[in-house]
VOGU-3710 file (C-alpha; in Angstrom, 3 decimals, decimal comma):
1> mgcapstqha> 3,350/9,035/-1,915  5,780/6,042/-0,954  6,310/5,346/-4,898  9,379/5,691/-6,989  9,487/8,409/-8,811  7,006/9,184/-12,036  8,136/10,392/-14,849  6,807/12,683/-17,762  6,358/11,661/-20,980  5,166/13,946/-24,182
11> daagtapqqq> 1,966/12,896/-25,849  2,197/11,306/-29,550  1,928/14,746/-30,746  4,774/15,818/-28,795  2,815/18,553/-26,773  1,929/18,872/-22,709  4,101/16,306/-20,914  1,528/13,602/-19,077  2,709/12,253/-15,666  3,372/8,237/-15,700
21> gpdagvlkgq> 3,899/6,534/-12,402  1,983/4,527/-9,646  0,347/7,808/-7,868  -2,906/7,724/-9,930  -3,197/3,749/-9,871  -2,790/3,718/-5,578  -5,283/6,851/-5,687  -7,748/5,206/-7,477  -7,124/1,977/-5,689  -7,346/4,021/-2,340
31> amlqqgnlaa> -10,688/5,211/-3,622  -12,351/2,165/-4,571  -11,572/0,892/-1,120  -12,995/3,567/0,856  -16,335/2,772/-1,132  -15,984/-0,567/-0,232  -15,301/-2,079/-3,673  -12,676/-4,478/-2,357  -12,010/-6,652/-5,184  -11,734/-3,656/-7,694
41> aeaeltrvld> -9,675/-2,601/-5,304  -7,206/-4,996/-5,160  -7,006/-5,646/-8,476  -5,830/-1,824/-9,100  -3,449/-1,964/-6,387  -1,893/-5,367/-7,503  -1,841/-3,834/-11,169  0,294/-1,122/-9,837  2,473/-3,388/-7,918  3,130/-5,752/-11,358
51> kwpncarayl> 4,111/-2,231/-12,666  5,945/-0,570/-10,006  7,002/-3,377/-7,099  8,660/-0,775/-5,143  5,798/1,503/-4,122  5,272/1,026/-0,350  2,405/2,970/-0,498  0,655/0,779/-2,725  1,388/-2,472/-0,288  0,075/-0,378/2,456
61> erggvhtarq> -3,120/-0,004/0,622  -3,672/-3,453/-0,437  -2,816/-4,588/2,944  -5,950/-2,068/3,926  -7,547/-4,244/1,683  -6,990/-7,599/3,958  -7,458/-5,523/6,731  -11,170/-5,054/5,880  -11,194/-8,597/4,658  -9,987/-9,404/8,120
71> dwgkavedys> -7,264/-11,684/6,427  -5,193/-10,555/9,161  -1,903/-12,900/7,523  -2,022/-11,098/4,149  -2,539/-7,479/5,696  0,653/-8,364/7,705  2,621/-9,915/4,919  1,486/-6,357/2,463  2,249/-4,062/5,633  5,580/-5,366/6,166
81> haialqanyv> 6,771/-5,369/2,115  5,590/-1,386/2,793  8,195/-1,367/5,626  10,985/-3,285/3,929  10,552/-0,459/1,416  10,307/2,503/3,393  11,867/1,276/7,132  10,633/4,339/8,442  6,808/4,109/7,458  5,448/4,430/10,509
91> qaytlraqah> 2,007/4,256/9,619  3,107/0,707/7,872  4,102/-0,387/11,365  1,008/1,313/12,819  -1,313/-0,754/10,578  0,513/-3,923/11,141  0,497/-3,913/14,777  -3,456/-3,578/14,639  -3,112/-6,440/12,360  -1,212/-8,360/14,713
101> laaqryeeaa> -3,338/-7,420/17,187  -6,539/-8,527/15,944  -5,008/-12,109/15,163  -3,845/-12,238/18,657  -0,385/-11,908/18,099  0,429/-9,467/20,723  4,479/-9,924/21,177  4,672/-8,863/17,569  1,802/-5,976/18,176  4,076/-4,730/21,205
111> adcaaal> 7,267/-4,616/18,877  5,254/-3,079/16,037  4,012/-0,285/18,193  7,821/0,553/19,794  8,971/0,382/16,492  6,262/3,199/14,932  7,416/5,356/18,182
//
């Protein structure tokens, strides 16, 4: 999912392992974003990133929150973090290109489109 591997831990009774990692928080933030609950989505994704700062997918999804708010600078910043963590992240290049385009930064948008190819 573009995040560091999750780890498994047994519960207090030592029974079935519980999955622990960023994926559940990223999916929760993504669902909040899709429902239009931008403040909650940003808070959840920021919580994930505080705990797992190398989770490219969380940066991508938080960039989506900024895009929904038309905050192109913050969107570009989060998409850039995702790309820095995962250099071949085509979706991050594409979304960053769209943010550059919306901000009328055409050269940067064209460069990201070329990188996505």
